[in-house]
C-alpha positions in Angstrom: 76.4 -23.3 190.6 77.7 -26.4 192.4 76.3 -29.8 192.1 73.4 -30.7 194.5 74.7 -33.0 197.2 71.7 -33.6 199.3 70.0 -36.0 196.9 69.7 -39.7 197.6 72.9 -41.5 196.9 71.1 -44.1 194.7 70.0 -41.4 192.3 73.6 -40.2 191.8 74.9 -43.7 191.0 72.1 -44.7 188.5 72.2 -43.8 184.9 69.8 -40.9 184.4 66.7 -41.2 182.3 66.5 -38.6 179.5 63.4 -36.8 178.1 64.2 -34.6 175.2 61.3 -32.3 174.3 61.5 -30.5 171.0 59.1 -27.8 169.9 58.7 -26.8 166.2 59.2 -23.2 165.2 58.9 -21.8 168.7 60.1 -18.3 168.9 62.6 -16.9 171.5 60.0 -15.1 173.6 57.0 -17.4 173.1 57.3 -18.5 176.7 56.4 -16.2 179.4 59.6 -16.9 181.2 61.4 -15.6 178.1 59.3 -12.5 177.8 55.8 -13.4 176.4 53.3 -11.1 178.1 50.2 -11.8 176.0 49.6 -15.2 177.5 51.3 -17.5 180.1 53.1 -20.9 179.9 53.0 -22.0 183.5 54.4 -25.5 183.1 57.4 -24.5 181.1 57.9 -21.5 183.4 58.0 -24.0 186.3 60.5 -26.2 184.5 62.7 -23.1 184.1 62.5 -22.3 187.8 63.5 -25.8 188.7 66.4 -26.1 186.4 68.6 -24.3 183.9 67.4 -21.5 181.7 69.8 -20.8 178.8 70.2 -17.2 177.5 72.5 -18.0 174.6 71.3 -21.3 173.1 71.2 -21.7 169.3 69.6 -24.0 166.8 72.0 -25.6 164.3 69.9 -24.3 161.4 67.2 -21.8 160.7 64.9 -24.6 159.6 63.7 -27.9 161.0 65.1 -31.0 159.4 68.7 -29.7 159.2 68.7 -29.0 163.0 67.3 -32.5 163.6 70.3 -34.0 161.7 72.6 -32.1 164.1 70.6 -33.1 167.2 70.6 -36.9 166.5 74.2 -37.0 165.2 75.9 -34.4 167.4 77.6 -33.1 164.2 77.2 -30.2 161.8 74.4 -31.3 159.5 76.4 -30.4 156.4 78.4 -33.6 156.8 75.4 -35.5 155.4 73.7 -35.0 152.1 70.3 -35.0 153.8 71.4 -32.2 156.1 71.8 -30.0 153.0 68.0 -30.1 152.4 66.6 -27.1 154.3 64.0 -28.4 154.8 63.9 -32.1 153.7 60.8 -32.3 151.5 61.0 -33.5 147.9 63.9 -35.9 148.4 63.0 -37.4 151.7 63.0 -40.9 150.1 66.6 -40.4 148.8 68.5 -38.2 151.3 67.6 -39.2 154.8 69.6 -40.2 157.9 71.7 -43.2 156.9 70.7 -46.1 159.2 74.4 -47.1 159.7 75.2 -43.7 161.2 75.5 -43.8 165.0 73.0 -41.6 166.7 72.1 -40.3 170.2 69.3 -43.0 170.5 71.4 -45.8 169.1 74.4 -45.1 171.4 72.1 -45.0 174.4 70.2 -48.1 173.3 73.5 -50.0 172.9 74.4 -48.9 176.5 71.2 -50.5 177.8 68.6 -47.7 177.4 65.0 -48.2 176.3 64.5 -45.6 173.5 61.4 -44.1 172.0 60.5 -41.3 169.6 57.0 -39.9 170.0 56.3 -37.2 167.5 58.0 -35.7 164.5 60.9 -37.6 162.7 61.6 -35.5 159.5 64.9 -37.3 158.7 63.9 -39.3 155.7 61.0 -41.5 154.7 60.2 -45.2 154.4 61.3 -47.7 153.3 64.9 -46.6 153.5 64.9 -44.3 156.5 63.1 -44.1 159.8 63.3 -44.0 163.6 63.4 -47.8 164.1 66.4 -48.0 161.7 68.3 -45.3 163.7 68.2 -46.3 167.3 64.7 -46.0 168.5 62.9 -49.1 169.9 59.5 -47.5 169.6 58.0 -44.8 167.3 54.6 -43.1 167.2 54.3 -40.0 165.1 54.7 -38.5 161.7 57.6 -39.1 159.3 57.4 -35.8 157.4 57.6 -32.1 158.3 54.1 -30.9 159.0 50.6 -32.5 159.3 47.2 -31.1 160.1 46.5 -31.2 163.8 43.1 -33.0 163.3 43.2 -35.0 160.1 46.9 -35.9 160.6 47.5 -35.5 156.9 50.4 -33.6 155.2 47.9 -32.1 152.7 44.2 -31.4 152.0 41.8 -33.8 150.4 40.4 -37.3 150.8 43.1 -38.7 148.5 45.9 -37.6 150.8 47.1 -40.3 153.1 47.6 -39.7 156.8 51.2 -39.3 158.0 50.7 -41.0 161.3 52.5 -44.2 162.2 53.0 -46.8 164.9 56.5 -48.0 164.0 56.3 -48.4 160.3 52.6 -49.1 160.1 50.0 -46.4 159.3 47.5 -45.9 162.1 44.4 -43.7 162.7 43.8 -41.6 165.8 41.1 -39.1 166.7 42.2 -35.9 168.3 44.4 -32.8 168.3 47.9 -33.9 167.5 49.7 -32.1 170.4 47.4 -33.8 172.9 47.8 -37.2 171.1 51.5 -37.0 171.6 51.2 -36.0 175.2 48.9 -39.0 175.8 51.3 -41.4 174.1 54.2 -40.1 176.0 52.3 -40.3 179.3 51.5 -44.0 178.6 55.0 -44.8 177.6 56.5 -43.2 180.7 53.9 -44.9 182.8 55.3 -48.3 181.7 58.8 -47.4 182.8 60.4 -48.2 186.1 63.7 -47.3 187.9 65.1 -50.7 186.9 66.2 -49.7 183.4 67.1 -46.2 182.1 65.2 -44.7 179.2 65.6 -42.1 176.5 62.4 -40.5 175.2 62.4 -38.0 172.3 59.1 -36.1 172.6 59.1 -34.0 169.4 56.0 -31.9 168.9 54.9 -30.3 165.7 53.5 -27.4 167.7 53.5 -24.5 167.1 54.3 -25.1 163.4 51.5 -24.3 160.9 48.7 -25.0 160.0 47.4 -22.4 162.4 44.7 -24.3 164.4 44.3 -24.6 168.1 42.8 -27.5 170.1 39.2 -26.1 169.7 39.6 -25.3 166.0 38.6 -28.6 164.3 36.0 -27.0 162.1 38.6 -24.5 160.9 41.0 -27.3 160.3 38.5 -29.2 158.1 37.9 -26.0 156.1 41.5 -25.3 155.2 42.2 -25.2 151.5 46.0 -25.2 151.9 48.1 -26.4 154.8 50.9 -23.9 154.1 51.5 -21.1 156.5 49.9 -18.4 154.5 46.4 -19.8 155.0 44.8 -18.1 158.0 46.1 -17.8 161.5 46.3 -14.9 164.0 47.9 -14.1 167.3 45.0 -15.5 169.3 45.2 -18.9 167.5 48.9 -19.0 167.9 48.5 -18.4 171.7 46.2 -21.3 171.9 48.7 -23.5 170.1 51.5 -22.6 172.4 49.4 -22.9 175.5 48.4 -26.4 174.3 52.1 -27.2 173.9 52.7 -26.0 177.4 49.9 -28.1 178.8 51.2 -31.2 177.0 54.7 -30.7 178.4 53.2 -30.4 181.9 51.3 -33.7 181.4 54.6 -35.5 180.5 56.4 -34.0 183.5 53.5 -35.1 185.8 53.9 -38.6 184.5 57.5 -38.6 185.5 56.6 -37.5 189.0 53.8 -40.1 189.3 56.4 -42.8 188.5 58.9 -41.4 191.0 61.3 -40.8 188.2 61.6 -37.0 188.2 64.7 -36.5 190.3 67.0 -38.6 188.1 65.5 -37.7 184.8 67.2 -35.1 182.6 64.5 -33.1 180.9 65.5 -30.8 178.0 63.1 -28.5 176.3 64.1 -26.5 173.2 63.1 -25.6 169.6 64.4 -26.7 166.2 64.7 -23.1 165.0 63.4 -19.6 165.5 59.8 -18.6 165.4 57.5 -18.1 162.4 55.2 -15.2 161.6 53.1 -15.1 164.8 56.0 -15.7 167.1 57.5 -13.2 169.5 61.3 -13.0 169.1 62.0 -9.7 171.0 64.7 -8.5 171.7 65.9 -10.1 168.5 65.0 -9.5 164.8 64.5 -12.1 162.2 62.6 -15.4 162.1 62.7 -18.9 160.7 64.8 -19.3 157.5 67.0 -16.3 158.5 70.4 -16.3 160.2 69.5 -13.2 162.2 69.2 -14.0 165.9 65.5 -14.4 165.8 65.9 -17.3 163.3 68.4 -19.3 165.3 68.4 -18.2 169.0 66.0 -20.6 170.7 64.5 -20.9 174.2 66.1 -23.8 176.0 65.6 -25.3 179.4 67.1 -28.2 181.3 66.2 -29.9 184.6 68.1 -32.7 186.4 67.4 -32.4 190.2 69.7 -35.2 191.1 72.8 -33.4 189.9 72.3 -29.9 188.6 71.1 -26.9 190.6 68.7 -24.3 189.3 70.5 -21.5 187.5 70.5 -19.1 184.5 73.3 -20.1 182.1 75.0 -17.7 179.7 77.0 -20.5 178.1 76.8 -20.3 174.3 75.6 -23.6 173.1 74.1 -25.2 170.0 71.8 -28.2 169.1 74.7 -30.4 168.3 76.0 -30.1 171.9 73.2 -32.2 173.2 74.6 -35.5 172.0 78.0 -35.2 173.8 76.4 -33.6 176.8 73.7 -36.3 177.3 76.1 -39.1 176.5 78.5 -37.7 179.2 75.7 -37.6 181.7 74.9 -41.2 180.9 78.5 -42.3 181.1 78.5 -43.3 177.4 81.3 -42.5 174.9 80.6 -41.1 171.4 81.4 -43.4 168.5 85.1 -43.1 167.7 84.6 -43.0 164.0 82.0 -40.2 164.2 83.4 -37.7 166.7 80.9 -34.9 167.6 81.3 -31.4 166.4 79.4 -30.4 169.4 80.8 -30.1 172.9 79.6 -31.4 176.3 78.5 -28.5 178.5 77.9 -30.8 181.5 81.0 -29.5 183.4 79.7 -25.9 183.0 76.2 -26.9 184.2 77.6 -28.8 187.2 79.8 -25.9 188.2 83.1 -27.7 187.5 84.1 -25.2 184.8 83.2 -21.6 184.0 81.2 -20.7 180.9 83.7 -20.8 178.0 83.8 -19.1 174.6 82.4 -21.0 171.6 82.7 -20.3 167.9 79.6 -21.5 166.0 79.0 -21.4 162.2 75.9 -21.4 160.0 75.1 -21.4 156.3 71.8 -21.4 154.6 70.5 -21.6 151.0 73.3 -21.6 148.5 75.6 -19.8 150.9 73.7 -16.6 150.4 73.3 -16.6 154.1 76.3 -17.3 156.4 77.1 -16.5 160.0 79.7 -16.9 162.7 79.3 -16.3 166.4 82.5 -15.7 168.3 82.3 -14.2 171.8 80.2 -11.1 171.6 80.7 -10.7 167.8 78.7 -12.1 164.9 79.7 -12.1 161.3 76.6 -12.2 159.0 76.4 -12.2 155.2 73.1 -12.0 153.3 73.6 -12.1 149.5 76.5 -9.6 148.9 75.8 -7.6 152.1 78.2 -8.3 155.0 77.9 -7.2 158.6 79.6 -7.4 161.9 77.4 -7.1 165.0 78.0 -7.0 168.7 75.0 -9.3 169.6 75.5 -8.8 173.3 75.1 -5.1 173.1 73.1 -4.8 169.9 70.5 -7.6 170.1 68.5 -6.2 167.2 71.6 -6.4 164.9 71.3 -2.8 163.7 74.8 -1.3 164.0 77.2 -2.7 161.4 80.7 -2.6 163.0 82.7 -4.0 160.1 84.6 -0.7 159.6 85.0 -0.1 163.3 86.5 -3.6 163.9 88.0 -4.6 160.6 90.4 -7.1 162.1 87.5 -9.0 163.7 85.4 -8.8 160.6 88.2 -10.2 158.4 89.1 -12.9 160.9 85.5 -14.2 161.2 84.9 -14.0 157.4 88.1 -16.0 156.9 87.2 -18.5 159.6 83.8 -19.1 157.9 85.5 -19.9 154.6 87.9 -22.3 156.3 85.1 -24.0 158.2 82.9 -24.2 155.1 85.6 -26.0 153.1 85.2 -29.1 155.3 81.6 -29.8 154.4 79.5 -30.9 151.4 78.8 -28.0 149.1 75.4 -26.5 148.5 74.8 -26.8 144.8 72.1 -25.4 142.6 70.5 -28.8 142.6 70.3 -28.7 146.4 68.6 -25.3 146.6 65.4 -26.3 144.8 64.9 -29.7 146.4 63.7 -28.4 149.8 61.1 -26.1 148.4 57.5 -26.7 147.5 56.7 -26.1 143.8 55.0 -22.8 144.5 57.8 -21.4 146.7 60.8 -19.7 145.1 64.2 -19.8 146.8 64.5 -16.0 146.8 61.5 -15.8 149.1 63.6 -17.4 151.8 66.3 -14.7 151.7 65.7 -11.9 154.1 65.8 -8.4 152.7 67.7 -6.4 155.3 67.2 -3.2 153.4 63.7 -3.2 154.7 64.9 -3.4 158.3 67.0 -0.3 158.3 70.2 -2.0 157.3 
């Protein structure tokens, strides 16, 4: 697709605003535009129709905080100790995002952008780490990984403190968290004008557990355990996703009301694949697994001033957003911290065809490892190794390692060479990210039960 040329000249010469919307644990087919047939997501479907719908977008990790390290730095998360925590839980006060590390918000802020994070941080806790220390001018949201949607606590009981902050000060709010974030984003956008560009990270916790919809406050107050194995069903999950869709629509309406929609880049994606109630068809696997369902994520982009509506087959990953958005803003990455991601802006503008990418993953003591190169994917789970053609075999059922031994060996060797560049995953790392009652082995998929 070629660049749109009939937009006002002023829009093409001004630095674009950027709104980056991140869902939490949203599955590949949880949006109706990606295949959900049990309920509809009209606002996100409309966003897809007005912009770019990606068919081969990946998260940098199969869990949340690791992907967020990649998003904010534009680099493989394994370059930082905090990025090894999958997810960052027990050691959030020790291994967070170093304040001195350049980030997407800090680079844009230094280029004259107003910056704000509204929603989930999950990159380290106070007093050492936090959004205001890493490039954001304003923060409203939660520092940790998950909170109850009504009590805004990371656990159950009166003694548990709320994880809800304005900057670095705890605050109280009444209401369903997804809607609270939408309201805060709407207010913040309403204060903006065309005079100064802005970067808004709108990072929802939805549809992450606990499994409660906007009408389920009594259920929320009755929970004995916030972890995902307490309650939930498909109907509740549908309400959670529809609430997310409504919240996104509210933020998009705020842009239109301010006359800022044309020259605002809006990105919508997820931090990893879906959880137990998600729809991931035509893929298999889910969050914590390097099967496609655990890392392939729905991804949308809209920028009416410069990019025409299209469906993009470009293979991309979370870490590509930093170089892509910086390029759109005319800002250079920090020379001492070169991105591992690549700018896909030329592809989206029609100046270059979709090009091959080689992407790498590892998870939990290297028991899971994966490489995507062209149509092929190398996957290892424990001592089981596979080669899949993920374009033809989306369910990852036919192991082609014996049919294409040269491809299998090349990708396996490439993973070893890639892995040698990064911090190792030690036994000490494995246990840090897990809650006391969760064993590491529960996070390793058993492919033998899936016909493999």
